[in-house]
Kinemage of the C-alpha trace (Angstrom):
@kinemage 1
@onewidth
@group {chain A} dominant
@subgroup {mainchain}
@vectorlist {calphas} color= white
{ca leu a 1} P -45.155 65.183 -46.344
{ca lys a 2} L -46.859 69.299 -46.352
{ca thr a 3} L -45.024 72.170 -45.347
{ca ser a 4} L -46.531 75.466 -44.699
{ca asn a 5} L -43.377 77.903 -44.121
{ca ala a 6} L -41.632 77.179 -47.255
{ca gly a 7} L -39.632 73.921 -46.556
{ca thr a 8} L -38.369 75.225 -43.248
{ca asn a 9} L -40.562 72.439 -41.054
{ca trp a 10} L -42.926 69.425 -42.609
{ca ile a 11} L -45.639 67.267 -41.145
{ca val a 12} L -46.626 64.162 -42.300
{ca gln a 13} L -50.685 64.531 -44.292
{ca pro a 14} L -51.504 60.928 -44.287
{ca cys a 15} L -53.282 59.931 -47.499
{ca gly a 16} L -54.888 56.352 -46.240
{ca val a 17} L -52.049 54.694 -48.269
{ca tyr a 18} L -49.342 52.846 -46.344
{ca ser a 19} L -48.198 49.849 -48.401
{ca ser a 20} L -48.116 51.773 -51.871
{ca glu a 21} L -44.873 53.820 -53.436
{ca leu a 22} L -46.557 57.471 -54.014
{ca arg a 23} L -44.814 58.132 -57.863
{ca asp a 24} L -45.689 61.760 -58.863
{ca leu a 25} L -48.588 64.571 -57.928
{ca thr a 26} L -49.560 68.287 -58.778
{ca phe a 27} L -51.323 70.656 -57.618
{ca ile a 28} L -53.332 73.122 -59.208
{ca ser a 29} L -53.854 75.468 -56.243
{ca arg a 30} L -53.202 75.056 -52.655
{ca asp a 31} L -56.192 73.071 -52.077
{ca thr a 32} L -56.103 71.150 -55.448
{ca gly a 33} L -54.097 67.899 -55.956
{ca trp a 34} L -53.548 64.592 -57.012
{ca ile a 35} L -51.185 61.874 -56.540
{ca ile a 36} L -50.545 58.182 -58.611
{ca ser a 37} L -49.462 55.118 -56.902
{ca val a 38} L -49.817 51.623 -57.886
{ca asp a 39} L -51.285 49.125 -55.507
{ca ser a 40} L -49.405 45.593 -54.468
{ca ala a 41} L -51.682 44.217 -57.443
{ca tyr a 42} L -49.676 46.448 -59.935
{ca lys a 43} L -53.179 48.586 -60.236
{ca thr a 44} L -52.982 51.622 -60.728
{ca phe a 45} L -54.505 54.332 -58.721
{ca ile a 46} L -54.869 58.420 -58.179
{ca leu a 47} L -55.605 60.341 -55.348
{ca gln a 48} L -57.158 63.174 -55.352
{ca thr a 49} L -57.268 66.294 -52.061
{ca thr a 50} L -59.556 69.501 -52.047
{ca asn a 51} L -58.742 70.655 -48.931
{ca ser a 52} L -55.003 70.519 -48.687
{ca gly a 53} L -54.327 66.878 -48.290
{ca val a 54} L -56.651 66.839 -45.148
{ca asn a 55} L -58.844 64.223 -46.704
{ca trp a 56} L -58.169 62.037 -49.710
{ca ile a 57} L -60.335 59.822 -52.303
{ca arg a 58} L -58.791 57.311 -54.330
{ca thr a 59} L -59.719 56.062 -58.136
{ca tyr a 60} L -58.562 53.331 -59.917
{ca phe a 61} L -57.429 53.483 -63.629
{ca pro a 62} L -59.106 51.930 -65.997
{ca asp a 63} L -57.403 49.720 -67.602
{ca thr a 64} L -56.122 47.438 -64.907
{ca thr a 65} L -52.992 46.423 -66.875
{ca ser a 66} L -51.179 49.611 -67.243
{ca ile a 67} L -48.836 50.666 -64.721
{ca leu a 68} L -48.495 54.749 -64.814
{ca asn a 69} L -45.865 56.727 -62.854
{ca thr a 70} L -46.170 60.400 -63.633
{ca leu a 71} L -49.267 62.943 -63.861
{ca phe a 72} L -50.031 66.581 -64.888
{ca phe a 73} L -53.304 68.353 -64.289
{ca thr a 74} L -53.962 71.505 -65.743
{ca asp a 75} L -57.489 72.380 -64.156
{ca asn a 76} L -60.512 70.919 -61.983
{ca leu a 77} L -61.174 68.426 -64.791
{ca thr a 78} L -58.105 67.919 -67.214
{ca gly a 79} L -55.486 65.683 -66.715
{ca tyr a 80} L -52.803 63.579 -68.276
{ca val a 81} L -51.246 59.906 -67.456
{ca ser a 82} L -48.397 57.921 -68.416
{ca gly a 83} L -45.918 54.868 -67.444
{ca phe a 84} L -44.172 51.877 -69.009
{ca asn a 85} L -46.619 51.323 -71.809
{ca gly a 86} L -45.721 54.826 -73.329
{ca arg a 87} L -48.789 55.586 -73.639
{ca ile a 88} L -50.494 59.303 -72.425
{ca tyr a 89} L -54.209 59.064 -71.537
{ca lys a 90} L -56.131 62.172 -71.201
{ca thr a 91} L -59.318 63.326 -68.813
{ca thr a 92} L -61.645 65.889 -69.192
{ca asn a 93} L -64.242 64.843 -66.481
{ca asn a 94} L -61.495 64.546 -63.362
{ca ser a 95} L -60.056 60.918 -63.947
{ca ile a 96} L -63.910 59.738 -64.115
{ca ser a 97} L -63.216 58.135 -67.840
{ca trp a 98} L -60.043 58.320 -70.165
{ca asn a 99} L -58.862 58.392 -73.443
{ca glu a 100} L -55.321 57.219 -75.184
{ca cys a 101} L -54.040 60.235 -76.944
{ca tyr a 102} L -52.105 59.690 -80.224
{ca ile a 103} L -48.439 59.749 -80.135
{ca asp a 104} L -46.840 60.494 -83.800
{ca thr a 105} L -43.843 57.864 -83.243
{ca thr a 106} L -42.311 58.601 -86.945
{ca ser a 107} L -39.343 59.956 -85.823
{ca cys a 108} L -38.849 57.661 -82.578
{ca leu a 109} L -40.551 54.715 -83.550
{ca tyr a 110} L -41.350 52.995 -80.217
{ca leu a 111} L -43.810 54.278 -77.486
{ca phe a 112} L -41.326 54.121 -75.141
{ca pro a 113} L -42.199 54.646 -71.078
{ca lys a 114} L -42.709 57.698 -70.180
{ca asn a 115} L -41.480 59.195 -66.453
{ca asp a 116} L -42.472 62.746 -66.339
{ca ile a 117} L -45.301 65.371 -68.077
{ca leu a 118} L -45.305 69.144 -67.436
{ca phe a 119} L -47.716 71.428 -69.351
{ca ile a 120} L -47.243 75.068 -69.713
{ca asn a 121} L -50.305 76.506 -70.581
{ca ser a 122} L -53.894 74.504 -71.613
{ca gln a 123} L -52.811 73.718 -74.773
{ca thr a 124} L -48.912 72.842 -74.908
{ca gly a 125} L -47.264 70.263 -72.909
{ca tyr a 126} L -44.277 68.104 -72.686
{ca ala a 127} L -43.552 64.542 -71.100
{ca cys a 128} L -40.375 62.867 -71.445
{ca gly a 129} L -38.885 59.188 -70.227
{ca gly a 130} L -36.577 56.367 -72.400
{ca val a 131} L -35.661 53.032 -71.877
{ca leu a 132} L -32.170 52.825 -69.728
{ca asp a 133} L -28.933 52.083 -72.238
{ca leu a 134} L -31.262 52.591 -74.991
{ca gln a 135} L -32.990 55.898 -76.186
{ca gly a 136} L -34.001 59.307 -74.085
{ca ile a 137} L -37.171 60.541 -75.396
{ca phe a 138} L -38.905 63.804 -75.701
{ca val a 139} L -43.076 64.410 -76.956
{ca lys a 140} L -45.031 67.636 -77.157
{ca thr a 141} L -48.692 68.441 -78.015
{ca thr a 142} L -49.813 71.637 -78.994
{ca asn a 143} L -53.453 70.845 -79.312
{ca gly a 144} L -54.280 70.272 -75.321
{ca gly a 145} L -52.783 66.675 -75.892
{ca asn a 146} L -55.103 65.630 -78.659
{ca ser a 147} L -52.127 64.830 -80.663
{ca trp a 148} L -48.083 64.183 -79.491
{ca leu a 149} L -45.003 64.709 -81.387
{ca ser a 150} L -42.143 62.426 -80.149
{ca met a 151} L -38.356 62.716 -80.960
{ca cys a 152} L -35.213 60.862 -79.847
{ca ile a 153} L -33.493 62.732 -78.286
{ca ser a 154} L -30.400 61.079 -76.067
{ca ala a 155} L -29.104 57.372 -75.640
{ca glu a 156} L -30.207 57.283 -72.067
{ca his a 157} L -34.118 57.340 -70.509
{ca met a 158} L -34.912 61.338 -69.473
{ca asn a 159} L -36.603 61.240 -65.817
{ca glu a 160} L -37.792 65.140 -65.561
{ca ile a 161} L -38.654 68.236 -66.989
{ca leu a 162} L -38.158 72.204 -66.396
{ca tyr a 163} L -39.953 74.978 -68.160
{ca leu a 164} L -37.756 77.933 -67.501
{ca gly a 165} L -39.514 80.410 -69.375
{ca ser a 166} L -39.652 82.029 -73.065
{ca gly a 167} L -38.741 79.021 -74.914
{ca lys a 168} L -36.183 77.417 -72.720
{ca ile a 169} L -37.100 73.401 -71.758
{ca ala a 170} L -34.197 71.614 -69.678
{ca leu a 171} L -34.759 67.395 -69.492
{ca met a 172} L -32.336 65.521 -66.540
{ca gly a 173} L -31.658 61.919 -66.828
{ca gly a 174} L -28.636 59.267 -67.159
{ca asp a 175} L -27.877 56.293 -65.527
{ca phe a 176} L -25.495 54.522 -62.963
{ca asp a 177} L -22.965 53.193 -65.761
{ca leu a 178} L -22.593 56.570 -68.161
{ca gly a 179} L -23.690 59.404 -65.605
{ca ser a 180} L -25.913 62.358 -65.740
{ca ile a 181} L -27.893 63.737 -69.082
{ca tyr a 182} L -28.835 67.061 -69.415
{ca gly a 183} L -30.351 67.856 -72.505
{ca tyr a 184} L -31.633 71.995 -73.024
{ca ser a 185} L -33.840 73.730 -75.565
{ca ser a 186} L -33.969 77.697 -76.360
{ca asn a 187} L -37.321 76.879 -78.663
{ca phe a 188} L -40.133 74.629 -77.164
{ca gly a 189} L -37.978 71.751 -77.676
{ca ala a 190} L -37.736 72.182 -81.653
{ca thr a 191} L -34.041 71.084 -81.242
{ca trp a 192} L -32.242 69.936 -78.480
{ca val a 193} L -28.489 70.151 -77.398
């Protein structure tokens, strides 16, 4: 769906996908954006538009065994994807090829699934995720995604990241049994409440 009046009205914006769940989207301008999805054979694909969603081009992720559900692009060439296998992949050529990023799991021990990725500039980015009833995680990069540091921060998985400015980050997650969980950091994710 697309709005051009701050959400008062919405119009259907066809993307050529009719039987797959659209999982996440990111735009770097009003014209250029990407959507991530998985087809009926569980193959991840990425849709890109350069004309505000009028037309979309589909590209399949090279690893057909990876089910990915989140993406974030920082410019026309550089983007990041992640999902159920817990790995984070980076492209520097607009999805033509992807490289796996290093994730330091020393403090969290496992590559937990990632549910959201957010970059606040070209070098600093965050991701969150985890496993229901087991662990909520936060990972951070300060070198453009080349390496990530993981932190276990809650007993439930985290689903979304918000950057509030001035080093303040909020995470939201939880489950149906224990309820919602809200994590807050005022120092770029170094410590959490």
